[in-house]
matplotlib code that plots the C-alpha trace (Angstrom):
import matplotlib.pyplot as plt

x = [-38.4, -36.1, -33.4, -30.1, -27.4, -24.5, -21.6, -20.3, -21.0, -18.3, -18.5, -17.9, -15.0, -13.5, -13.7, -11.9, -9.2, -8.8, -8.4, -5.9, -3.8, -3.9, -2.7, 0.2, 1.2, 1.0, 3.3, 5.8, 5.8, 6.3, 9.1, 10.8, 10.5, 11.7, 14.6, 15.8, 15.8, 17.2, 20.2, 20.9, 20.2, 23.2, 23.7, 27.0, 28.0, 27.2, 23.4, 23.4, 25.3, 22.9, 19.9, 21.2, 22.7, 20.5, 17.3, 16.1, 16.9, 15.0, 12.0, 12.2, 12.1, 9.1, 7.2, 7.9, 6.7, 3.5, 3.1, 3.8, 1.4, -1.3, -0.7, -1.2, -4.5, -5.5, -4.7, -6.7, -9.7, -9.4, -9.5, -12.5, -14.2, -13.6, -14.9, -18.1, -18.5, -17.9, -20.4, -23.2, -22.7, -22.4]
y = [20.2, 17.5, 17.9, 18.9, 16.2, 17.2, 14.9, 12.0, 8.5, 6.3, 3.7, 6.3, 7.7, 4.2, 3.9, 7.2, 6.0, 2.8, 4.7, 7.1, 4.2, 2.5, 5.7, 6.0, 2.4, 3.0, 6.1, 4.1, 1.2, 3.6, 5.4, 2.1, 0.9, 4.2, 4.4, 0.9, 1.7, 5.3, 4.1, 1.1, 2.5, 2.4, 6.1, 8.0, 11.6, 15.0, 14.7, 11.2, 12.5, 15.4, 13.2, 10.4, 12.7, 15.8, 15.6, 12.1, 12.4, 15.7, 14.2, 11.1, 13.3, 15.2, 12.1, 10.6, 13.9, 13.6, 10.1, 11.2, 14.1, 11.8, 9.4, 12.3, 13.1, 9.5, 9.7, 12.9, 11.3, 8.3, 10.5, 12.3, 9.0, 7.7, 11.0, 10.5, 7.0, 8.0, 10.9, 9.2, 5.7, 4.2]
z = [3.4, 4.8, 7.4, 6.0, 6.2, 8.5, 9.1, 7.0, 5.9, 7.5, 4.8, 2.1, 4.1, 4.4, 0.6, 0.3, 2.8, 0.8, -2.5, -0.9, 0.5, -2.9, -4.6, -2.0, -2.8, -6.5, -6.2, -4.1, -6.6, -9.5, -7.8, -6.9, -10.5, -12.0, -9.5, -10.3, -14.0, -13.6, -11.7, -13.9, -17.4, -19.7, -20.4, -20.0, -20.4, -18.9, -19.6, -18.0, -15.0, -14.6, -14.8, -12.5, -9.9, -10.0, -11.9, -11.0, -7.3, -7.1, -8.9, -6.7, -3.6, -5.0, -5.8, -2.3, -0.8, -2.7, -1.4, 2.2, 1.9, 0.6, 3.4, 5.9, 4.1, 4.6, 8.3, 8.6, 6.9, 9.2, 12.3, 11.0, 10.2, 13.7, 15.2, 13.1, 14.3, 17.9, 17.6, 15.7, 17.1, 13.6]

ax = plt.figure().add_subplot(projection="3d")
ax.plot(x, y, z, "-o")
ax.set_aspect("equal")
plt.show()
């Protein structure tokens, strides 16, 4: 029976970091595009005011938090990757 693998593959981890960073960028791009349209859409009345001043800002904040949280995950994976490289020498 072979030795069990313990640790990580730094190349795989770098791929994960890249994908996380791409997801963060995509979320930011989506939020910026939506924000531009949400604030410029021709829509008036109580529903429009509620959306523009309450609903959309709340959703925008939530989406930005998701992006920030994902960014933190990416930083954690990067630290773990570096520790793996330092420990194993690769």
